[in-house]
Each structure stands twice: as C-alpha cells, then as structure tokens.
PDB file of N, CA, C and O in Angstrom:
ATOM      1  N   ARG A   1      -5.271  12.920  -8.168  1.00  0.00           N
ATOM      2  CA  ARG A   1      -4.037  13.673  -8.351  1.00  0.00           C
ATOM      3  C   ARG A   1      -4.074  14.960  -7.540  1.00  0.00           C
ATOM      4  O   ARG A   1      -3.066  15.369  -6.963  1.00  0.00           O
ATOM      5  N   THR A   2      -5.231  15.588  -7.500  1.00  0.00           N
ATOM      6  CA  THR A   2      -5.357  16.824  -6.720  1.00  0.00           C
ATOM      7  C   THR A   2      -5.102  16.552  -5.249  1.00  0.00           C
ATOM      8  O   THR A   2      -4.388  17.309  -4.592  1.00  0.00           O
ATOM      9  N   TRP A   3      -5.678  15.480  -4.729  1.00  0.00           N
ATOM     10  CA  TRP A   3      -5.496  15.121  -3.326  1.00  0.00           C
ATOM     11  C   TRP A   3      -4.016  14.857  -3.036  1.00  0.00           C
ATOM     12  O   TRP A   3      -3.510  15.252  -1.985  1.00  0.00           O
ATOM     13  N   LEU A   4      -3.332  14.201  -3.948  1.00  0.00           N
ATOM     14  CA  LEU A   4      -1.901  13.953  -3.763  1.00  0.00           C
ATOM     15  C   LEU A   4      -1.110  15.258  -3.807  1.00  0.00           C
ATOM     16  O   LEU A   4      -0.198  15.457  -3.004  1.00  0.00           O
ATOM     17  N   ARG A   5      -1.458  16.156  -4.750  1.00  0.00           N
ATOM     18  CA  ARG A   5      -0.776  17.450  -4.817  1.00  0.00           C
ATOM     19  C   ARG A   5      -0.974  18.246  -3.526  1.00  0.00           C
ATOM     20  O   ARG A   5      -0.113  19.036  -3.137  1.00  0.00           O
ATOM     21  N   CYS A   6      -2.105  18.034  -2.872  1.00  0.00           N
ATOM     22  CA  CYS A   6      -2.411  18.730  -1.613  1.00  0.00           C
ATOM     23  C   CYS A   6      -1.892  17.952  -0.407  1.00  0.00           C
ATOM     24  O   CYS A   6      -2.330  18.176   0.721  1.00  0.00           O
ATOM     25  N   GLU A   7      -0.956  17.037  -0.654  1.00  0.00           N
ATOM     26  CA  GLU A   7      -0.294  16.259   0.386  1.00  0.00           C
ATOM     27  C   GLU A   7      -1.264  15.460   1.244  1.00  0.00           C
ATOM     28  O   GLU A   7      -1.071  15.318   2.452  1.00  0.00           O
ATOM     29  N   GLY A   8      -2.307  14.943   0.610  1.00  0.00           N
ATOM     30  CA  GLY A   8      -3.260  14.092   1.301  1.00  0.00           C
ATOM     31  C   GLY A   8      -4.178  14.823   2.260  1.00  0.00           C
ATOM     32  O   GLY A   8      -4.784  14.203   3.135  1.00  0.00           O
ATOM     33  N   ARG A   9      -4.289  16.134   2.107  1.00  0.00           N
ATOM     34  CA  ARG A   9      -5.158  16.927   2.996  1.00  0.00           C
ATOM     35  C   ARG A   9      -6.488  17.178   2.306  1.00  0.00           C
ATOM     36  O   ARG A   9      -6.539  17.687   1.186  1.00  0.00           O
ATOM     37  N   LEU A  10      -7.563  16.812   2.991  1.00  0.00           N
ATOM     38  CA  LEU A  10      -8.899  16.920   2.406  1.00  0.00           C
ATOM     39  C   LEU A  10      -9.334  18.358   2.166  1.00  0.00           C
ATOM     40  O   LEU A  10      -9.866  18.668   1.100  1.00  0.00           O
ATOM     41  N   GLY A  11      -9.121  19.236   3.131  1.00  0.00           N
ATOM     42  CA  GLY A  11      -9.581  20.620   3.005  1.00  0.00           C
ATOM     43  C   GLY A  11      -9.035  21.316   1.771  1.00  0.00           C
ATOM     44  O   GLY A  11      -9.806  21.821   0.956  1.00  0.00           O
ATOM     45  N   PRO A  12      -7.717  21.351   1.621  1.00  0.00           N
ATOM     46  CA  PRO A  12      -7.157  21.996   0.429  1.00  0.00           C
ATOM     47  C   PRO A  12      -7.555  21.308  -0.884  1.00  0.00           C
ATOM     48  O   PRO A  12      -7.786  21.977  -1.891  1.00  0.00           O
ATOM     49  N   ALA A  13      -7.635  19.978  -0.870  1.00  0.00           N
ATOM     50  CA  ALA A  13      -8.030  19.256  -2.085  1.00  0.00           C
ATOM     51  C   ALA A  13      -9.464  19.595  -2.457  1.00  0.00           C
ATOM     52  O   ALA A  13      -9.763  19.831  -3.628  1.00  0.00           O
ATOM     53  N   ALA A  14     -10.352  19.622  -1.473  1.00  0.00           N
ATOM     54  CA  ALA A  14     -11.755  19.958  -1.732  1.00  0.00           C
ATOM     55  C   ALA A  14     -11.862  21.376  -2.285  1.00  0.00           C
ATOM     56  O   ALA A  14     -12.600  21.625  -3.238  1.00  0.00           O
ATOM     57  N   ALA A  15     -11.124  22.297  -1.683  1.00  0.00           N
ATOM     58  CA  ALA A  15     -11.168  23.692  -2.147  1.00  0.00           C
ATOM     59  C   ALA A  15     -10.686  23.795  -3.589  1.00  0.00           C
ATOM     60  O   ALA A  15     -11.297  24.491  -4.400  1.00  0.00           O
ATOM     61  N   GLU A  16      -9.603  23.112  -3.910  1.00  0.00           N
ATOM     62  CA  GLU A  16      -9.064  23.171  -5.276  1.00  0.00           C
ATOM     63  C   GLU A  16     -10.039  22.569  -6.290  1.00  0.00           C
ATOM     64  O   GLU A  16     -10.135  23.033  -7.426  1.00  0.00           O
ATOM     65  N   LEU A  17     -10.756  21.534  -5.862  1.00  0.00           N
ATOM     66  CA  LEU A  17     -11.722  20.887  -6.752  1.00  0.00           C
ATOM     67  C   LEU A  17     -13.064  21.609  -6.778  1.00  0.00           C
ATOM     68  O   LEU A  17     -13.900  21.342  -7.641  1.00  0.00           O
ATOM     69  N   GLY A  18     -13.270  22.518  -5.838  1.00  0.00           N
ATOM     70  CA  GLY A  18     -14.529  23.235  -5.780  1.00  0.00           C
ATOM     71  C   GLY A  18     -15.670  22.401  -5.232  1.00  0.00           C
ATOM     72  O   GLY A  18     -16.826  22.601  -5.604  1.00  0.00           O
ATOM     73  N   ILE A  19     -15.346  21.459  -4.340  1.00  0.00           N
ATOM     74  CA  ILE A  19     -16.362  20.610  -3.717  1.00  0.00           C
ATOM     75  C   ILE A  19     -16.225  20.700  -2.205  1.00  0.00           C
ATOM     76  O   ILE A  19     -15.258  21.267  -1.694  1.00  0.00           O
ATOM     77  N   SER A  20     -17.183  20.145  -1.499  1.00  0.00           N
ATOM     78  CA  SER A  20     -17.132  20.160  -0.035  1.00  0.00           C
ATOM     79  C   SER A  20     -16.151  19.111   0.478  1.00  0.00           C
ATOM     80  O   SER A  20     -15.805  18.168  -0.234  1.00  0.00           O
ATOM     81  N   VAL A  21     -15.709  19.286   1.717  1.00  0.00           N
ATOM     82  CA  VAL A  21     -14.821  18.295   2.333  1.00  0.00           C
ATOM     83  C   VAL A  21     -15.516  16.935   2.420  1.00  0.00           C
ATOM     84  O   VAL A  21     -14.899  15.922   2.092  1.00  0.00           O
ATOM     85  N   PRO A  22     -16.798  16.878   2.857  1.00  0.00           N
ATOM     86  CA  PRO A  22     -17.463  15.564   2.843  1.00  0.00           C
ATOM     87  C   PRO A  22     -17.541  14.953   1.438  1.00  0.00           C
ATOM     88  O   PRO A  22     -17.456  13.734   1.285  1.00  0.00           O
ATOM     89  N   GLY A  23     -17.702  15.791   0.426  1.00  0.00           N
ATOM     90  CA  GLY A  23     -17.720  15.287  -0.946  1.00  0.00           C
ATOM     91  C   GLY A  23     -16.378  14.700  -1.351  1.00  0.00           C
ATOM     92  O   GLY A  23     -16.323  13.652  -1.995  1.00  0.00           O
ATOM     93  N   ALA A  24     -15.301  15.368  -0.979  1.00  0.00           N
ATOM     94  CA  ALA A  24     -13.961  14.850  -1.272  1.00  0.00           C
ATOM     95  C   ALA A  24     -13.717  13.548  -0.519  1.00  0.00           C
ATOM     96  O   ALA A  24     -13.159  12.598  -1.069  1.00  0.00           O
ATOM     97  N   ARG A  25     -14.139  13.512   0.740  1.00  0.00           N
ATOM     98  CA  ARG A  25     -13.980  12.291   1.543  1.00  0.00           C
ATOM     99  C   ARG A  25     -14.752  11.134   0.901  1.00  0.00           C
ATOM    100  O   ARG A  25     -14.251  10.011   0.845  1.00  0.00           O
ATOM    101  N   LYS A  26     -15.952  11.402   0.424  1.00  0.00           N
ATOM    102  CA  LYS A  26     -16.765  10.357  -0.200  1.00  0.00           C
ATOM    103  C   LYS A  26     -16.081   9.812  -1.450  1.00  0.00           C
ATOM    104  O   LYS A  26     -16.074   8.602  -1.680  1.00  0.00           O
ATOM    105  N   ARG A  27     -15.512  10.694  -2.250  1.00  0.00           N
ATOM    106  CA  ARG A  27     -14.806  10.250  -3.452  1.00  0.00           C
ATOM    107  C   ARG A  27     -13.593   9.396  -3.106  1.00  0.00           C
ATOM    108  O   ARG A  27     -13.335   8.384  -3.757  1.00  0.00           O
ATOM    109  N   LEU A  28     -12.850   9.803  -2.083  1.00  0.00           N
ATOM    110  CA  LEU A  28     -11.683   9.018  -1.674  1.00  0.00           C
ATOM    111  C   LEU A  28     -12.097   7.676  -1.081  1.00  0.00           C
ATOM    112  O   LEU A  28     -11.405   6.674  -1.262  1.00  0.00           O
ATOM    113  N   THR A  29     -13.214   7.655  -0.378  1.00  0.00           N
ATOM    114  CA  THR A  29     -13.718   6.396   0.172  1.00  0.00           C
ATOM    115  C   THR A  29     -14.074   5.437  -0.953  1.00  0.00           C
ATOM    116  O   THR A  29     -13.786   4.243  -0.865  1.00  0.00           O
ATOM    117  N   ARG A  30     -14.702   5.952  -2.015  1.00  0.00           N
ATOM    118  CA  ARG A  30     -15.001   5.106  -3.186  1.00  0.00           C
ATOM    119  C   ARG A  30     -13.717   4.590  -3.827  1.00  0.00           C
ATOM    120  O   ARG A  30     -13.640   3.429  -4.230  1.00  0.00           O
ATOM    121  N   LEU A  31     -12.716   5.452  -3.918  1.00  0.00           N
ATOM    122  CA  LEU A  31     -11.440   5.041  -4.492  1.00  0.00           C
ATOM    123  C   LEU A  31     -10.772   3.970  -3.633  1.00  0.00           C
ATOM    124  O   LEU A  31     -10.155   3.048  -4.167  1.00  0.00           O
ATOM    125  N   GLU A  32     -10.888   4.081  -2.317  1.00  0.00           N
ATOM    126  CA  GLU A  32     -10.348   3.050  -1.418  1.00  0.00           C
ATOM    127  C   GLU A  32     -10.976   1.690  -1.731  1.00  0.00           C
ATOM    128  O   GLU A  32     -10.288   0.670  -1.731  1.00  0.00           O
ATOM    129  N   THR A  33     -12.273   1.683  -1.996  1.00  0.00           N
ATOM    130  CA  THR A  33     -12.969   0.435  -2.314  1.00  0.00           C
ATOM    131  C   THR A  33     -12.421  -0.165  -3.601  1.00  0.00           C
ATOM    132  O   THR A  33     -12.175  -1.369  -3.671  1.00  0.00           O
ATOM    133  N   VAL A  34     -12.228   0.669  -4.619  1.00  0.00           N
ATOM    134  CA  VAL A  34     -11.708   0.192  -5.905  1.00  0.00           C
ATOM    135  C   VAL A  34     -10.282  -0.335  -5.749  1.00  0.00           C
ATOM    136  O   VAL A  34      -9.941  -1.397  -6.271  1.00  0.00           O
ATOM    137  N   LEU A  35      -9.457   0.421  -5.025  1.00  0.00           N
ATOM    138  CA  LEU A  35      -8.053   0.039  -4.854  1.00  0.00           C
ATOM    139  C   LEU A  35      -7.854  -1.057  -3.816  1.00  0.00           C
ATOM    140  O   LEU A  35      -6.813  -1.715  -3.788  1.00  0.00           O
ATOM    141  N   GLN A  36      -8.858  -1.250  -2.963  1.00  0.00           N
ATOM    142  CA  GLN A  36      -8.758  -2.166  -1.829  1.00  0.00           C
ATOM    143  C   GLN A  36      -7.566  -1.812  -0.954  1.00  0.00           C
ATOM    144  O   GLN A  36      -6.848  -2.683  -0.463  1.00  0.00           O
ATOM    145  N   ARG A  37      -7.377  -0.511  -0.771  1.00  0.00           N
ATOM    146  CA  ARG A  37      -6.293   0.022   0.060  1.00  0.00           C
ATOM    147  C   ARG A  37      -6.798   1.245   0.789  1.00  0.00           C
ATOM    148  O   ARG A  37      -7.671   1.955   0.289  1.00  0.00           O
ATOM    149  N   SER A  38      -6.259   1.496   1.961  1.00  0.00           N
ATOM    150  CA  SER A  38      -6.637   2.664   2.737  1.00  0.00           C
ATOM    151  C   SER A  38      -5.910   3.899   2.228  1.00  0.00           C
ATOM    152  O   SER A  38      -4.705   3.867   1.981  1.00  0.00           O
ATOM    153  N   LEU A  39      -6.652   4.983   2.077  1.00  0.00           N
ATOM    154  CA  LEU A  39      -6.054   6.272   1.720  1.00  0.00           C
ATOM    155  C   LEU A  39      -6.236   7.280   2.846  1.00  0.00           C
ATOM    156  O   LEU A  39      -5.405   8.170   3.027  1.00  0.00           O
ATOM    157  N   LEU A  40      -7.312   7.143   3.596  1.00  0.00           N
ATOM    158  CA  LEU A  40      -7.640   8.117   4.628  1.00  0.00           C
ATOM    159  C   LEU A  40      -7.212   7.674   6.025  1.00  0.00           C
ATOM    160  O   LEU A  40      -7.110   8.503   6.929  1.00  0.00           O
ATOM    161  N   ARG A  41      -6.962   6.390   6.212  1.00  0.00           N
ATOM    162  CA  ARG A  41      -6.576   5.871   7.527  1.00  0.00           C
ATOM    163  C   ARG A  41      -5.240   5.142   7.425  1.00  0.00           C
ATOM    164  O   ARG A  41      -4.937   4.540   6.395  1.00  0.00           O
ATOM    165  N   PRO A  42      -4.447   5.194   8.480  1.00  0.00           N
ATOM    166  CA  PRO A  42      -3.171   4.478   8.451  1.00  0.00           C
ATOM    167  C   PRO A  42      -3.400   2.965   8.420  1.00  0.00           C
ATOM    168  O   PRO A  42      -4.410   2.516   8.962  1.00  0.00           O
ATOM    169  N   PRO A  43      -2.553   2.179   7.841  1.00  0.00           N
ATOM    170  CA  PRO A  43      -1.461   2.637   6.986  1.00  0.00           C
ATOM    171  C   PRO A  43      -2.015   3.098   5.641  1.00  0.00           C
ATOM    172  O   PRO A  43      -2.832   2.413   5.025  1.00  0.00           O
ATOM    173  N   SER A  44      -1.575   4.225   5.209  1.00  0.00           N
ATOM    174  CA  SER A  44      -2.085   4.839   3.987  1.00  0.00           C
ATOM    175  C   SER A  44      -1.335   4.345   2.760  1.00  0.00           C
ATOM    176  O   SER A  44      -0.127   4.112   2.801  1.00  0.00           O
ATOM    177  N   ALA A  45      -2.063   4.192   1.686  1.00  0.00           N
ATOM    178  CA  ALA A  45      -1.470   3.805   0.406  1.00  0.00           C
ATOM    179  C   ALA A  45      -1.163   5.033  -0.440  1.00  0.00           C
ATOM    180  O   ALA A  45      -0.953   4.925  -1.648  1.00  0.00           O
ATOM    181  N   ARG A  46      -1.137   6.202   0.198  1.00  0.00           N
ATOM    182  CA  ARG A  46      -0.932   7.448  -0.543  1.00  0.00           C
ATOM    183  C   ARG A  46       0.345   7.415  -1.378  1.00  0.00           C
ATOM    184  O   ARG A  46       0.329   7.833  -2.536  1.00  0.00           O
ATOM    185  N   TYR A  47       1.433   6.935  -0.823  1.00  0.00           N
ATOM    186  CA  TYR A  47       2.695   6.913  -1.566  1.00  0.00           C
ATOM    187  C   TYR A  47       2.676   5.856  -2.657  1.00  0.00           C
ATOM    188  O   TYR A  47       3.271   6.047  -3.718  1.00  0.00           O
ATOM    189  N   ASP A  48       1.994   4.735  -2.404  1.00  0.00           N
ATOM    190  CA  ASP A  48       1.834   3.729  -3.451  1.00  0.00           C
ATOM    191  C   ASP A  48       1.071   4.314  -4.634  1.00  0.00           C
ATOM    192  O   ASP A  48       1.432   4.089  -5.790  1.00  0.00           O
ATOM    193  N   LEU A  49       0.019   5.061  -4.338  1.00  0.00           N
ATOM    194  CA  LEU A  49      -0.771   5.688  -5.385  1.00  0.00           C
ATOM    195  C   LEU A  49       0.066   6.706  -6.154  1.00  0.00           C
ATOM    196  O   LEU A  49      -0.001   6.759  -7.383  1.00  0.00           O
ATOM    197  N   TRP A  50       0.843   7.503  -5.456  1.00  0.00           N
ATOM    198  CA  TRP A  50       1.706   8.490  -6.111  1.00  0.00           C
ATOM    199  C   TRP A  50       2.688   7.785  -7.037  1.00  0.00           C
ATOM    200  O   TRP A  50       2.883   8.210  -8.176  1.00  0.00           O
ATOM    201  N   LEU A  51       3.312   6.700  -6.554  1.00  0.00           N
ATOM    202  CA  LEU A  51       4.278   5.973  -7.383  1.00  0.00           C
ATOM    203  C   LEU A  51       3.608   5.367  -8.613  1.00  0.00           C
ATOM    204  O   LEU A  51       4.171   5.400  -9.707  1.00  0.00           O
ATOM    205  N   ALA A  52       2.425   4.823  -8.440  1.00  0.00           N
ATOM    206  CA  ALA A  52       1.709   4.232  -9.572  1.00  0.00           C
ATOM    207  C   ALA A  52       1.365   5.293 -10.615  1.00  0.00           C
ATOM    208  O   ALA A  52       1.540   5.064 -11.812  1.00  0.00           O
ATOM    209  N   LEU A  53       0.883   6.438 -10.174  1.00  0.00           N
ATOM    210  CA  LEU A  53       0.556   7.507 -11.116  1.00  0.00           C
ATOM    211  C   LEU A  53       1.807   8.039 -11.806  1.00  0.00           C
ATOM    212  O   LEU A  53       1.777   8.339 -13.000  1.00  0.00           O
ATOM    213  N   ARG A  54       2.883   8.154 -11.079  1.00  0.00           N
ATOM    214  CA  ARG A  54       4.141   8.629 -11.673  1.00  0.00           C
ATOM    215  C   ARG A  54       4.650   7.646 -12.720  1.00  0.00           C
ATOM    216  O   ARG A  54       5.098   8.054 -13.791  1.00  0.00           O
ATOM    217  N   ALA A  55       4.583   6.350 -12.412  1.00  0.00           N
ATOM    218  CA  ALA A  55       5.000   5.331 -13.372  1.00  0.00           C
ATOM    219  C   ALA A  55       4.120   5.384 -14.620  1.00  0.00           C
ATOM    220  O   ALA A  55       4.614   5.246 -15.739  1.00  0.00           O
ATOM    221  N   HIS A  56       2.832   5.582 -14.428  1.00  0.00           N
ATOM    222  CA  HIS A  56       1.902   5.696 -15.558  1.00  0.00           C
ATOM    223  C   HIS A  56       2.268   6.896 -16.424  1.00  0.00           C
ATOM    224  O   HIS A  56       2.306   6.790 -17.650  1.00  0.00           O
ATOM    225  N   ASP A  57       2.535   8.031 -15.793  1.00  0.00           N
ATOM    226  CA  ASP A  57       2.890   9.244 -16.533  1.00  0.00           C
ATOM    227  C   ASP A  57       4.195   9.070 -17.308  1.00  0.00           C
ATOM    228  O   ASP A  57       4.300   9.498 -18.457  1.00  0.00           O
ATOM    229  N   LEU A  58       5.182   8.446 -16.682  1.00  0.00           N
ATOM    230  CA  LEU A  58       6.463   8.221 -17.360  1.00  0.00           C
ATOM    231  C   LEU A  58       6.304   7.281 -18.552  1.00  0.00           C
ATOM    232  O   LEU A  58       6.922   7.490 -19.596  1.00  0.00           O
ATOM    233  N   ALA A  59       5.477   6.245 -18.397  1.00  0.00           N
ATOM    234  CA  ALA A  59       5.239   5.319 -19.505  1.00  0.00           C
ATOM    235  C   ALA A  59       4.531   6.038 -20.650  1.00  0.00           C
ATOM    236  O   ALA A  59       4.844   5.807 -21.818  1.00  0.00           O
ATOM    237  N   ALA A  60       3.583   6.904 -20.322  1.00  0.00           N
ATOM    238  CA  ALA A  60       2.883   7.661 -21.357  1.00  0.00           C
ATOM    239  C   ALA A  60       3.839   8.596 -22.085  1.00  0.00           C
ATOM    240  O   ALA A  60       3.760   8.737 -23.306  1.00  0.00           O
ATOM    241  N   GLU A  61       4.735   9.231 -21.350  1.00  0.00           N
ATOM    242  CA  GLU A  61       5.726  10.110 -21.973  1.00  0.00           C
ATOM    243  C   GLU A  61       6.636   9.321 -22.903  1.00  0.00           C
ATOM    244  O   GLU A  61       6.957   9.788 -23.995  1.00  0.00           O
ATOM    245  N   ALA A  62       7.054   8.132 -22.484  1.00  0.00           N
ATOM    246  CA  ALA A  62       7.926   7.304 -23.317  1.00  0.00           C
ATOM    247  C   ALA A  62       7.211   6.876 -24.597  1.00  0.00           C
ATOM    248  O   ALA A  62       7.817   6.833 -25.668  1.00  0.00           O
ATOM    249  N   ARG A  63       5.920   6.560 -24.482  1.00  0.00           N
ATOM    250  CA  ARG A  63       5.165   6.200 -25.688  1.00  0.00           C
ATOM    251  C   ARG A  63       5.075   7.374 -26.644  1.00  0.00           C
ATOM    252  O   ARG A  63       5.147   7.191 -27.859  1.00  0.00           O
ATOM    253  N   GLN A  64       4.917   8.583 -26.109  1.00  0.00           N
ATOM    254  CA  GLN A  64       4.849   9.789 -26.949  1.00  0.00           C
ATOM    255  C   GLN A  64       6.172  10.016 -27.679  1.00  0.00           C
ATOM    256  O   GLN A  64       6.185  10.413 -28.844  1.00  0.00           O
ATOM    257  N   GLU A  65       7.279   9.764 -26.991  1.00  0.00           N
ATOM    258  CA  GLU A  65       8.598   9.978 -27.589  1.00  0.00           C
ATOM    259  C   GLU A  65       8.888   8.961 -28.683  1.00  0.00           C
ATOM    260  O   GLU A  65       9.618   9.252 -29.630  1.00  0.00           O
ATOM    261  N   ASP A  66       8.303   7.745 -28.548  1.00  0.00           N
ATOM    262  CA  ASP A  66       8.537   6.685 -29.530  1.00  0.00           C
ATOM    263  C   ASP A  66       7.806   6.952 -30.840  1.00  0.00           C
ATOM    264  O   ASP A  66       8.126   6.340 -31.859  1.00  0.00           O
ATOM    265  N   ARG A  67       6.845   7.843 -30.828  1.00  0.00           N
ATOM    266  CA  ARG A  67       6.064   8.098 -32.051  1.00  0.00           C
ATOM    267  C   ARG A  67       6.809   8.910 -33.026  1.00  0.00           C
ATOM    268  O   ARG A  67       6.293   9.210 -34.102  1.00  0.00           O
TER     269      ARG A  67
END
C-alpha cells in the first residue's frame, strides 16, 4: 500500500517505510512472485493491485456496516 501511495516509486516508498531502496525492491520482487505479475517492469500490474486493494477495502467497509 505504501508503494502504491508513493505512485510506484521505490525511493519515496523505502523512505516512508524506513528501509533501503534495495530492501524495498526485494520485497516487491517477492510480491511479484506471489502475484505472478510484474510490478517493477512493464507491463506493470500496479493498477490491478490498486483496484484489488480498493475492492478489498470497500468489501470490508460493507461488512462493517452490516453489523
């Protein structure tokens, strides 16, 4: 989420997380493996990831309202 908030830029995301740029890159590379989609190289799945997280958040909000 931090990387998405930083518009897919490693430097600002790493700074916000308090980690090094190589550390942020390593984490995103691991996430690419899990998602089986590219995040750091074109074509990027960055917008797909944003949409998925947004849908998840909206569903969670709806569940909270139903309680």
